[in-house]
SESEGU-59577 format. One line per field, with one value per residue: residue in three letters; x, y, z of N, C-alpha, C, O, CB in turn. Coordinates in pm, 1 decimal, always signed. Atoms other than C-alpha are relative to their C-alpha. Glycine has a CB too. Layout:
<pts>
r [ALA;...]
n.east [X;...]
n.north [Y;...]
n.up [Z;...]
ca.east [X;...]
ca.north [Y;...]
ca.up [Z;...]
c.east [X;...]
c.north [Y;...]
c.up [Z;...]
o.east [X;...]
o.north [Y;...]
o.up [Z;...]
cb.east [X;...]
cb.north [Y;...]
cb.up [Z;...]
</pts>
This chain:
<pts>
r [MET;LYS;LYS;LEU;THR;LEU;LEU;THR;ILE;ILE;ILE;SER;SER;ILE;MET;LEU;GLN;GLY;CYS;ILE;HIS;LYS;LEU;VAL;THR;VAL;PRO;VAL;LYS;VAL;ALA;TYR;LYS;THR;THR;LYS;GLY;VAL;VAL;LYS;GLY;THR;VAL;ALA;VAL;THR;LYS;ALA;ILE;ILE;PRO;GLY;SER;SER;ASP;SER;LYS;ASP;ASP]
n.east [+86.7;-85.5;-61.0;+103.8;+15.3;-125.0;+16.7;+93.0;-59.6;-96.9;+65.1;+68.4;-92.7;-52.8;+102.3;+9.0;-120.6;+36.2;+96.4;-65.5;-90.4;+90.2;+48.7;-114.5;-63.9;+98.8;+13.9;-131.4;-6.8;+92.4;-61.2;-131.0;+41.6;+60.9;-104.7;-81.9;+88.9;+15.5;-141.3;-14.7;+90.9;-48.1;-110.1;+54.1;+57.2;-114.6;-66.6;+88.0;+14.4;-128.5;-51.2;-153.4;-48.2;-148.7;-24.1;-23.5;-116.4;+7.8;-131.4]
n.north [-118.4;-107.4;-14.5;-61.7;-138.4;-71.5;-9.8;-98.6;-132.1;-29.4;-31.1;-115.0;-114.7;-19.8;-65.4;-134.5;-76.4;-32.2;-101.8;-113.8;-46.6;-58.6;-119.8;-105.0;-35.8;-58.9;-145.9;-61.9;+1.3;-105.8;-131.3;-31.6;-32.1;-122.5;-101.3;-1.4;-67.4;-136.9;-57.4;-17.1;-103.2;-118.9;-25.7;-36.3;-133.3;-96.7;-17.6;-72.0;-139.5;-67.4;-14.1;+9.9;+127.5;+16.0;+95.2;-67.5;-78.5;-100.2;-63.9]
n.up [-5.5;-6.9;+128.8;+84.0;-42.2;+46.6;+153.1;+23.7;-31.5;+96.1;+127.6;-17.5;-0.4;+132.7;+70.2;-53.8;+58.6;+142.7;-4.9;-51.9;+113.1;+99.4;-60.1;-7.5;+130.5;+93.5;-11.4;+32.5;+138.7;+35.4;-29.2;+85.8;+139.4;-12.1;-12.0;+125.6;+106.2;-38.2;+23.4;+147.1;+39.3;-46.2;+89.8;+132.9;-9.8;-16.2;+129.0;+88.8;-47.6;-5.7;+138.3;+11.3;-59.7;+8.0;+107.4;+125.9;-0.1;+98.2;+18.2]
ca.east [-1.1;+283.4;+437.6;+105.6;+80.0;+441.0;+388.2;+75.2;+251.3;+532.7;+302.1;+94.6;+391.4;+523.6;+188.9;+158.2;+504.4;+380.3;+85.4;+289.5;+538.8;+248.8;+103.9;+448.9;+564.6;+242.8;+195.6;+574.4;+554.2;+251.7;+416.7;+741.3;+553.2;+339.0;+642.5;+831.6;+546.8;+512.1;+896.9;+893.8;+593.6;+761.8;+1081.0;+881.7;+696.8;+1024.6;+1187.7;+888.2;+874.0;+1245.9;+1371.5;+1735.3;+1795.6;+2154.8;+2121.9;+2112.4;+2438.8;+2400.4;+2740.1]
ca.north [-3.0;+233.2;+177.8;+274.0;+593.0;+690.2;+613.2;+820.8;+1122.0;+1093.2;+1084.4;+1355.6;+1591.0;+1526.7;+1611.6;+1920.4;+2030.2;+2021.4;+2238.1;+2486.3;+2507.0;+2595.4;+2854.6;+3040.1;+3017.9;+3107.5;+3461.7;+3527.7;+3439.3;+3660.8;+3957.4;+3917.1;+3917.6;+4210.2;+4417.6;+4322.0;+4449.2;+4771.4;+4841.2;+4776.6;+5011.7;+5283.3;+5253.4;+5276.5;+5594.0;+5757.0;+5694.3;+5838.9;+6156.8;+6246.2;+6390.9;+6328.4;+5971.9;+5869.0;+5607.1;+5857.2;+6022.8;+6365.7;+6486.9]
ca.up [+7.5;+74.3;-268.8;-436.3;-229.3;-318.6;-688.5;-680.5;-519.5;-772.0;-1073.7;-939.4;-883.2;-1237.1;-1386.6;-1168.8;-1282.5;-1646.3;-1564.7;-1372.7;-1667.1;-1904.6;-1667.8;-1647.6;-2001.9;-2196.5;-2043.9;-2084.1;-2445.2;-2494.8;-2320.0;-2521.3;-2856.4;-2749.3;-2642.0;-2953.4;-3172.3;-2972.8;-3001.5;-3374.7;-3418.9;-3216.7;-3420.8;-3743.2;-3622.6;-3502.6;-3836.4;-4014.9;-3798.8;-3766.6;-4093.4;-4210.5;-4135.0;-4062.1;-4336.4;-4611.8;-4707.9;-4882.1;-5015.6]
c.east [+81.7;+68.1;-103.9;-17.1;+119.7;-1.6;-105.4;+42.9;+101.1;-60.0;-73.0;+86.5;+57.0;-111.6;-31.3;+108.7;-22.1;-94.5;+54.3;+92.9;-87.0;-54.3;+104.2;+33.7;-104.1;-11.5;+135.6;+11.6;-89.4;+53.4;+116.6;-51.6;-71.3;+108.9;+84.6;-72.8;-9.2;+136.8;+18.4;-92.3;+60.3;+120.4;-40.3;-48.3;+112.4;+73.9;-74.6;+2.4;+131.0;+59.9;+154.6;+49.3;+150.9;+42.5;+37.0;+123.9;-13.3;+133.8;-5.6]
c.north [+127.1;+26.8;+71.4;+144.0;+78.5;+8.9;+108.5;+139.0;+39.6;+40.9;+131.5;+131.3;+16.5;+63.4;+140.7;+90.6;+49.6;+114.8;+130.4;+68.9;+80.4;+131.5;+110.5;+31.4;+63.1;+149.0;+64.7;+12.8;+116.3;+135.9;+33.1;+42.5;+136.3;+114.5;+8.4;+68.0;+156.6;+72.4;+18.8;+112.0;+136.2;+38.7;+44.9;+155.7;+94.8;+21.6;+84.5;+150.5;+81.8;+4.9;-21.2;-112.2;-14.3;-94.8;+67.0;+96.2;+105.1;+78.7;+102.5]
c.up [-9.5;-133.5;-92.1;+30.8;-53.9;-150.3;-41.4;+21.2;-113.6;-132.8;+4.4;-1.4;-140.1;-90.8;+32.6;-55.2;-146.8;-1.1;+40.1;-106.4;-107.1;+47.3;+6.8;-142.9;-105.4;+17.4;-35.4;-148.7;-61.9;+23.8;-81.9;-141.5;-3.6;+4.7;-123.4;-107.6;+38.2;-29.4;-151.0;-50.5;+45.8;-82.6;-136.7;+6.1;+16.1;-128.0;-94.9;+35.0;-7.5;-136.2;+3.4;+62.7;-9.4;-111.2;-129.0;+6.2;-116.9;-4.1;-98.7]
o.east [+42.2;+98.2;-66.7;-36.3;+102.2;+32.7;-83.5;+10.4;+102.5;-17.7;-70.1;+44.9;+82.5;-81.9;-63.7;+86.3;+17.2;-71.9;+19.8;+103.4;-45.0;-59.9;+66.3;+42.5;-62.6;-1.0;+135.3;+56.8;-46.7;+50.9;+140.1;-4.0;-50.8;+105.1;+129.2;-9.2;-6.3;+135.7;+64.8;-48.4;+47.6;+134.1;+23.7;-13.7;+112.7;+111.6;-16.0;+6.1;+127.7;+93.1;+217.1;+125.4;+212.5;+160.2;+121.1;+138.8;-8.9;+167.3;+95.6]
o.north [+222.4;+142.8;+159.6;+225.2;+188.7;+114.4;+186.7;+224.9;+153.8;+137.3;+209.2;+235.1;+131.2;+152.6;+220.5;+205.0;+159.1;+209.0;+231.9;+190.9;+185.4;+227.3;+227.6;+149.6;+143.3;+218.8;+174.7;+116.4;+196.3;+218.6;+148.9;+141.1;+211.8;+206.9;+117.2;+132.2;+242.4;+186.5;+123.4;+184.8;+231.3;+155.6;+132.5;+237.9;+198.4;+134.9;+159.8;+236.8;+199.2;-97.8;-7.4;-100.8;+41.8;-103.4;+21.0;+174.3;+69.6;+153.7;+166.7]
o.up [-76.8;-161.9;-169.5;-59.7;-105.9;-203.5;-133.9;-60.7;-159.4;-196.5;-91.0;-52.9;-176.8;-170.2;-55.4;-94.9;-187.2;-77.0;-20.4;-119.0;-155.7;-29.9;+6.5;-176.2;-189.1;-83.4;-90.5;-197.5;-145.2;-67.3;-116.3;-197.9;-98.7;-76.5;-159.8;-191.2;-50.0;-75.5;-196.3;-139.6;-31.2;-118.6;-194.9;-78.8;-50.4;-157.7;-172.7;-52.7;-44.4;-195.3;+108.5;+158.8;-100.1;-146.0;-206.2;+100.2;-234.7;+87.5;-126.9]
cb.east [-82.8;+96.5;+44.9;-131.1;-10.5;+132.0;-47.0;-107.4;+73.8;+87.4;-96.2;-71.3;+115.5;+51.8;-111.1;+7.8;+128.8;-64.7;-104.2;+78.4;+74.4;-114.1;-50.0;+135.7;+66.4;-137.1;-46.7;+119.6;-42.4;-124.1;+40.0;+107.1;-95.0;-88.8;+87.1;+37.1;-157.6;-43.1;+118.2;-32.6;-143.0;+29.8;+81.5;-126.5;-100.2;+99.2;+24.5;-143.8;-50.4;+94.3;-37.8;+71.4;-66.0;+55.6;-119.7;-126.6;+126.9;-119.4;+103.6]
cb.north [+0.8;-22.8;-141.0;-69.7;+11.6;-74.0;-143.1;-24.7;-4.4;-114.1;-109.5;-13.9;-19.6;-137.2;-71.2;-3.8;-94.2;-122.2;-36.9;-41.3;-130.7;-94.1;-30.2;-54.1;-132.2;-63.5;+41.9;-83.4;-138.3;-15.2;+7.6;-138.8;-112.5;-1.6;-28.3;-140.7;-71.8;+10.8;-99.4;-134.2;-25.5;-9.0;-118.4;-102.7;+12.7;-49.1;-128.5;-57.1;-0.7;-68.3;+145.1;+114.2;-119.7;-52.2;-85.3;+77.9;-91.4;+91.1;-95.3]
cb.up [+128.7;+105.4;-57.5;+16.5;+156.6;+47.7;-60.0;+74.9;+143.4;-16.3;-38.3;+121.0;+105.1;-58.6;+14.5;+150.3;+1.5;-73.9;+86.5;+122.3;-72.3;-31.5;+134.6;+81.2;-62.4;+19.2;+146.2;+56.3;-49.2;+73.2;+138.3;-14.2;-57.5;+122.7;+118.4;-46.1;-3.3;+153.3;+59.1;-75.0;+61.2;+143.3;-12.0;-39.7;+115.8;+105.6;-62.4;+8.9;+144.5;+96.5;-61.3;+57.2;-69.0;+133.8;-21.2;-39.3;-14.1;+28.2;-37.4]
</pts>
């Protein structure tokens, strides 16, 4: 009976670990993608507003 209880605890902890991993990584991925999009948009707007980009060379 003790072996069955120990096996149940081990299996439950492994399954719970997988759930916790999902709960942590999914919001982090969403936040990363959102932040990445906002930064790209800000850079695009900044390049459009500021005249005289450093990329163009007028000699």
